[in-house]
C-alpha angles and dihedrals in degrees: 000000000000120000130198109250118239096254122169089250092054091047092052091048090052093048094047089050093049090050096048092048090049095050088045092056102035106029127227120005137176122243088255095050092046090052094047091049094049101035091242123142119246090254095052091043090054092046090049094051092047090055094049091046089052089053092046093239097118133027142178111269102176142316135274116221113229139165121290121358133023122333116270115248115244116225128201138165117279105247094207094052087098142356136201135202128217123192134191109199121186148085118306113266102212087093132005091252106053125138123262116270147169122225109190144171142186121212132183121240094271090060097256112142110231099181138001129187143170116218126192112230101182104153100012107115100168111094096200094050091048093051095042093049092048093050094045090054093048093047092052093044093050094039089230120156110245094226089061093066106100105174143018124199118188124195120207137170094248146093111270119200108241089208099055102016087231125130112255102186139354119185096194096037104042093171090064104084144130110319098036095101095059090048091051093051091049094050098044094035088214140096108290126186124190114200136171111267096232092050088055092049088053091052088054092046091055093047102040111004148054093315097051110161090354112140097192122042140114126230110212107199116201115179135100082329129029121224145141139223119207119205114189123173088353092301128102112248105221102170130224098302100021093265099113109128098021087132094152086080094052112125106230132169113274093028121098122249124237093259091051092063096044098270108108091165093055116225088349086069093064117103126221114283096033116247092236134359098245129061115250095211143042125035093324092063087065107039111017122106094267092051090046092056089047093052091046088055091049088056092050093254126136108267107189089119141345090259093053091047096051091045092054092046094054092046093073096258114160110271093020094112095048091049094052091045093053093044090050091049091049095049092042088059091057092045091050092049090053092045099053090048102040103019089202099170092224130049118188119202117210146165134049104316099051092036088057093045091051126177096336092058093044090052093050089050091052092051093048093045090053088054095047106039140065093235121001119227124226105271122204137169116240116275101196113122118228120352110356093197095053091043089054094045090053092046089051095046091051090052089054093046096046090047088055097041098041091049096053102046097116120066 
């Protein structure tokens, strides 16, 4: 096995990277503090800071008063040294039949979001055009130089091939298919990553939410679509073909099979565009947003959206208790199935259906899971503020940009 020799250039690169990562995580430091934290001598720390200043990666942001002598300069990373873009592409999840849209954000290299916007893409079928238009609007709004954008991460409700990074299939977005990744990279001339939206939400959950610093957990995503992200040993488990976690397709008792809804070939029987935005079979036909609204209507509750349905159910409306009990039973079966196979310890519930159900629904699910399972996992609602998919996309893009930036600091 070949190893890179410890050349002066490599050592400078490692030192520069360590310093940048330290400043990113702790904030402004003096030269002395930086040297002490990294184990570098005063001379080496000074040379390092001079290099990074020349490349406009760090700058002086103030001074720290000390004892005798002049105040020590405080150094920090230059936020505008690089930017990233995160995009969440898909149908709206308020109901199961919302239009396609892109919610996107640009963040500087420190992670500070400088602009965020949601753009309606109804009628826009070309993925490259949709992404290009979104990015150009954001860049103009944020007044960010296009050449400072280092990485793009795009979340989509589809199966992504872990070997190629390309999208294999997306039920809700049939125009997103194999070959799109190469076209996007050619158009943007930047690092572009396509990732399953629920996987990105799990990344955000582990960094910012209920699974913070948890190595083993599952995120069960119940919205317009039903999906799952599996985190084992701190790493996403994608499966052989990228289909790990596509639990919405799971055949379960009480749910129609593909042939029973006129699709004997399963999802291969869907035309383009898809006949409707929600699967008519499998687990999704029981707990997705479309199914939730249908169940509410069966119990005499308003069913314009999942939010309206759960609000009515909690208000004491006739049929509300029965609706909540049935929804909790359905979701608890999915939670139990996941638990007995993976035993993750923690299952986080996210997306519109459980967000609308709130703590009351979560508590009912916990009670039902304890009744059904051998050992009930800890069940928590998502704690990520805002759009978890977008937050995960930005965090993932930051990882990619920092890896590139921090690995090329020495000329």
